[in-house]
C-alpha positions in Angstrom: 4.7 -8.3 -12.8 5.5 -7.4 -16.4 1.8 -7.1 -17.3 -0.1 -6.8 -14.1 1.8 -3.7 -12.9 0.5 -1.7 -15.9 -3.2 -2.8 -15.4 -4.0 -0.2 -12.7 -2.5 2.6 -14.8 -4.8 1.5 -17.7 -7.8 1.2 -15.5 -7.2 4.8 -14.2 -7.3 6.1 -17.8 -10.5 4.2 -18.5 -12.2 5.6 -15.2 -11.1 9.1 -16.0 -12.9 9.0 -19.4 -16.0 7.0 -18.6 -16.8 7.4 -14.9 -17.8 11.1 -15.1 -20.2 10.4 -18.0 -21.7 7.4 -16.1 -22.0 9.3 -12.9 -24.2 12.0 -14.4 -26.7 9.4 -15.6 -27.0 7.6 -12.2 -29.0 8.5 -9.1 -26.8 11.1 -7.3 -26.2 9.3 -4.0 -24.9 6.1 -5.4 -23.1 8.1 -8.1 -21.2 10.1 -5.4 -20.2 7.0 -3.5 -19.1 5.3 -6.8 -17.0 8.2 -7.8 -15.4 8.3 -4.3 -14.5 4.6 -4.5 -13.2 5.0 -8.0 -11.0 7.9 -7.0 -9.6 6.1 -4.0 -8.9 2.9 -5.7 -7.6 4.5 -8.9 -5.3 6.9 -7.1 -4.0 4.1 -4.9 -3.4 1.8 -7.9 -1.6 4.7 -9.7 0.7 5.3 -6.8 1.2 1.6 -6.2 2.1 0.8 -9.8 4.6 3.7 -10.0 6.2 2.5 -6.8 6.6 -1.0 -8.1 8.1 0.2 -11.4 10.5 2.4 -9.6 11.3 -0.4 -7.3 12.1 -2.7 -10.2 14.7 -0.2 -11.4 16.1 0.4 -7.9 16.9 -3.2 -7.2 18.9 -3.4 -10.5 21.5 -0.9 -9.2 24.6 -2.9 -8.2 25.3 -1.0 -4.9 21.6 -1.5 -3.8 21.9 -5.2 -4.7 25.1 -5.6 -2.8 23.5 -4.0 0.3 20.4 -6.2 0.0 22.5 -9.4 -0.9 20.7 -10.3 -4.1 21.7 -11.0 -7.7 21.3 -8.2 -10.2 21.5 -10.8 -13.1 18.6 -12.8 -11.5 16.5 -9.7 -11.1 16.9 -8.7 -14.7 16.2 -12.2 -15.8 12.9 -12.5 -13.8 11.7 -8.9 -14.2 13.0 -7.3 -17.3 11.8 -3.6 -16.6 13.9 -1.2 -18.5 15.8 1.3 -16.3 14.4 4.2 -18.4 10.8 3.1 -17.5 11.7 2.7 -13.9 13.3 6.2 -13.9 10.2 7.9 -15.5 8.1 6.0 -12.9 10.2 7.3 -10.1 9.9 10.8 -11.3 6.1 10.5 -11.7 5.8 9.0 -8.2 7.8 11.9 -6.7 5.6 14.4 -8.6 2.5 12.7 -7.4 3.5 12.4 -3.8 4.5 16.1 -3.8 1.2 17.2 -5.3 -0.7 15.0 -2.8 1.2 16.5 0.1 0.5 20.1 -1.0 -3.2 19.3 -1.6 -3.4 17.6 1.8 -2.0 20.7 3.5 -4.4 23.0 1.7 -7.4 20.9 2.5 -6.4 20.8 6.1 -6.1 24.5 6.2 -9.5 24.9 4.5 -11.2 22.6 7.0 -9.6 24.6 9.9 -10.8 27.8 8.4 -14.3 26.5 8.0 -14.4 25.4 11.6 -13.1 28.8 12.7 -15.7 30.6 10.6 -18.4 28.4 12.2 -17.4 29.5 15.7 -17.2 33.2 14.6 -20.7 33.3 13.0 -23.4 35.1 15.0 -25.9 32.9 16.9 -25.6 29.4 18.2 -28.1 27.7 15.9 -27.6 25.7 12.7 -28.7 28.7 10.6 -26.7 32.0 10.5 -28.4 34.9 8.7 -25.9 37.6 7.6 -27.1 41.2 7.3 -25.9 41.6 3.8 -27.5 42.9 0.6 -25.4 40.5 -1.5 -27.1 37.2 -2.2 -25.3 34.5 -0.4 -26.1 30.9 0.6 -23.7 28.0 1.4 -22.8 25.4 4.0 -19.7 25.5 6.2 -18.6 22.1 7.5 -17.7 22.0 11.2 -18.6 20.4 14.4 -21.5 20.9 13.9 -21.6 22.7 10.5 -23.5 25.9 9.8 -25.8 27.1 7.0 -25.0 30.7 6.1 -27.7 32.7 4.2 -27.7 36.5 3.6 -30.8 38.6 3.8 -30.3 39.5 0.2 -30.7 35.9 -0.8 -33.8 35.5 1.5 -35.4 38.5 -0.2 -35.0 36.8 -3.6 -37.1 33.7 -2.7 -40.6 33.1 -1.4 -41.4 31.0 1.7 -41.3 27.5 0.0 -38.2 28.3 -2.0 -36.5 29.4 1.2 -37.4 26.0 2.7 -36.0 24.3 -0.4 -32.8 26.3 -0.1 -32.2 25.4 3.5 -33.1 21.8 2.9 -30.4 21.7 0.1 -27.7 23.2 2.3 -28.7 20.9 5.3 -28.3 17.9 2.9 -24.7 18.9 2.3 -24.0 19.0 6.0 -25.9 15.8 6.8 -24.2 13.9 4.0 -20.7 15.3 5.0 -20.2 16.2 1.4 -17.0 18.1 2.2 -15.3 14.7 2.8 -16.2 13.6 -0.6 -14.8 16.8 -2.1 -11.6 16.4 0.0 -11.1 12.8 -1.4 -11.6 13.9 -5.0 -9.2 16.8 -4.7 -6.5 14.7 -3.1 -7.0 12.0 -5.8 -6.7 14.7 -8.5 -3.6 16.0 -6.9 -2.0 12.6 -6.8 -3.0 11.9 -10.4 -4.0 14.7 -12.7 -5.8 12.2 -14.9 -8.5 11.9 -12.2 -9.5 15.6 -12.4 -12.6 14.8 -14.4 -13.8 12.7 -11.4 -13.5 15.7 -9.2 -15.5 17.9 -11.6 -18.2 15.3 -12.0 -18.3 14.8 -8.2 -19.1 18.4 -7.5 -22.1 18.3 -9.8 -23.2 15.0 -8.3 -23.1 16.4 -4.8 -25.3 19.3 -5.8 -27.7 16.9 -7.5 -27.7 14.8 -4.3 -28.7 17.8 -2.2 -31.3 18.7 -4.8 -32.9 15.4 -4.6 -33.0 15.3 -0.8 -34.5 18.9 -0.8 -37.1 17.7 -3.3 -38.1 14.9 -0.9 -38.1 17.2 2.1 -40.3 19.9 0.4 -42.4 17.4 -1.5 -42.3 19.4 -4.8 -39.5 19.1 -7.3 -40.7 22.2 -9.2 -40.3 24.4 -6.1 -36.7 23.2 -5.7 -36.0 23.8 -9.3 -37.3 27.3 -9.1 -35.2 27.9 -5.9 -32.0 26.6 -7.5 -32.6 28.8 -10.6 -33.4 32.0 -8.7 -30.6 31.5 -6.3 -28.2 31.0 -9.1 -29.4 34.1 -11.0 -29.2 36.2 -7.8 -25.7 35.1 -7.0 -24.3 35.0 -10.5 -22.3 38.2 -9.9 -20.6 36.7 -6.8 -17.6 34.7 -7.9 -16.2 33.9 -4.4 -19.0 31.7 -3.1 -18.0 28.3 -1.6 -18.4 25.1 -3.5 -21.1 23.6 -1.2 -23.8 25.9 -2.3 -27.2 25.7 -4.0 -25.7 28.0 -6.7 -22.9 25.6 -7.5 -22.5 23.1 -10.3 -24.1 23.2 -13.7 -27.3 24.9 -12.8 -29.3 24.4 -16.1 -28.6 20.7 -16.0 -29.7 20.6 -12.3 -32.9 22.4 -13.0 -33.7 20.2 -16.0 -33.2 17.1 -13.8 -35.4 18.5 -11.1 -38.2 19.2 -13.7 -38.0 15.5 -14.8 -39.0 12.5 -12.8 -36.5 11.2 -10.2 -33.6 9.3 -11.8 -34.0 5.5 -12.0 -31.5 3.3 -10.2 -29.2 1.6 -12.8 -27.2 -1.4 -11.6 -25.2 -2.2 -14.7 -22.8 0.9 -14.6 -22.2 0.2 -10.9 -21.4 -3.5 -11.5 -19.0 -2.6 -14.3 -17.2 0.0 -12.2 -16.9 -2.4 -9.3 -15.5 -5.1 -11.6 -12.9 -2.6 -12.8 -11.9 -1.7 -9.3 -11.6 -5.4 -8.3 -9.4 -6.0 -11.3 -7.3 -3.0 -10.4 -6.8 -4.2 -6.8 -6.1 -7.8 -7.9 -3.5 -6.7 -10.5 -1.7 -4.5 -8.0 -1.7 -7.3 -5.4 -0.3 -9.8 -8.1 2.4 -7.3 -9.2 3.5 -6.8 -5.4 3.5 -10.6 -4.9 5.7 -10.9 -8.1 8.1 -8.3 -6.8 8.5 -10.1 -3.5 9.1 -13.4 -5.2 11.6 -11.7 -7.5 13.7 -10.5 -4.6 13.6 -13.9 -2.8 14.7 -15.6 -6.1 17.5 -13.1 -6.5 18.6 -13.6 -2.9 18.7 -17.4 -3.4 20.6 -16.9 -6.6 23.2 -14.7 -4.8 23.5 -17.3 -2.1 24.2 -20.1 -4.6 26.8 -18.1 -6.3 28.5 -17.2 -3.0 28.6 -20.9 -2.0 30.0 -21.9 -5.4 32.8 -19.4 -5.0 33.6 -20.5 -1.5 33.4 -24.3 -2.1 36.8 -24.8 -3.9 38.6 -23.7 -0.8 37.2 -26.8 1.1 38.6 -29.3 -1.5 42.3 -28.5 -1.2 45.0 -30.7 0.4 44.4 -31.6 4.0 47.2 -30.0 6.2 47.3 -33.1 8.4 47.9 -35.5 5.4 50.3 -33.5 3.2 50.4 -34.6 -0.4 50.8 -38.3 0.2 48.3 -40.9 -0.5 48.7 -42.7 2.8 45.3 -43.2 4.5 44.7 -41.4 7.7 44.5 -43.7 10.7 42.4 -42.7 13.7 43.4 -44.1 17.1 
């Protein structure tokens, strides 16, 4: 456990630095799934490592050891984690769990709000057109989700660009991109080091929807024009939702749409998968070492207890007294 427990922490730092850069160079759909897997495994490894480090310090407390019937000396001999390190890990674990709980409550409220807004929107079709002069276009997740577009936005685009805009928002709903966003936000709340994954994930989702819209419309240039015009029209509106054609780094998205479709690269995905496997294996190894440590400490405590009780069974026999006369059985 001395080394393996720190491996997930190290892998989390590596992913936080390199995963966002790699994701921007991959095809959007596999990049989104890769970032989701990285966020899930890295945040779980982070919490697991902190929990094991905190546990290693907890079991060294004499009162806890007495209650669990294990030897503190045996624990310290088999797993020398300093109490200061365990204390810091416990505080970090508490902060991570608190942030995760707060973020989970916020995400749940946001999803409930989105579902309520879907029911309140006019009409019963997927598309809801708002009689507003302000340019608006976004997707609201729900059961089913709705695409919200204002008349101001529709007036900014021609027919083919409107088709591209709707195809973009429809891709958000069909791909359930709000679930990806929820996962990244929860991961970042549990571990602030993973915030770059959340930022890169938002860009990748917009690129995913752009590519699906390009396939739907059949013209990448039309989608690029639609994204650019929608972003310019809605630039004054700062309250737009994240799942919108105007979201993300628009210049980079337009540049990618004007270029050929991104090639599929296997090497970054294989390297990332290898890191995640190492993270899971190291965490499992550290958990196994912790279990073996407690079992060894319990056996050591049992041996010590038996050694303390054994002299009481070697005293003079009350039926024989102190004489050397052999006992006769009849």
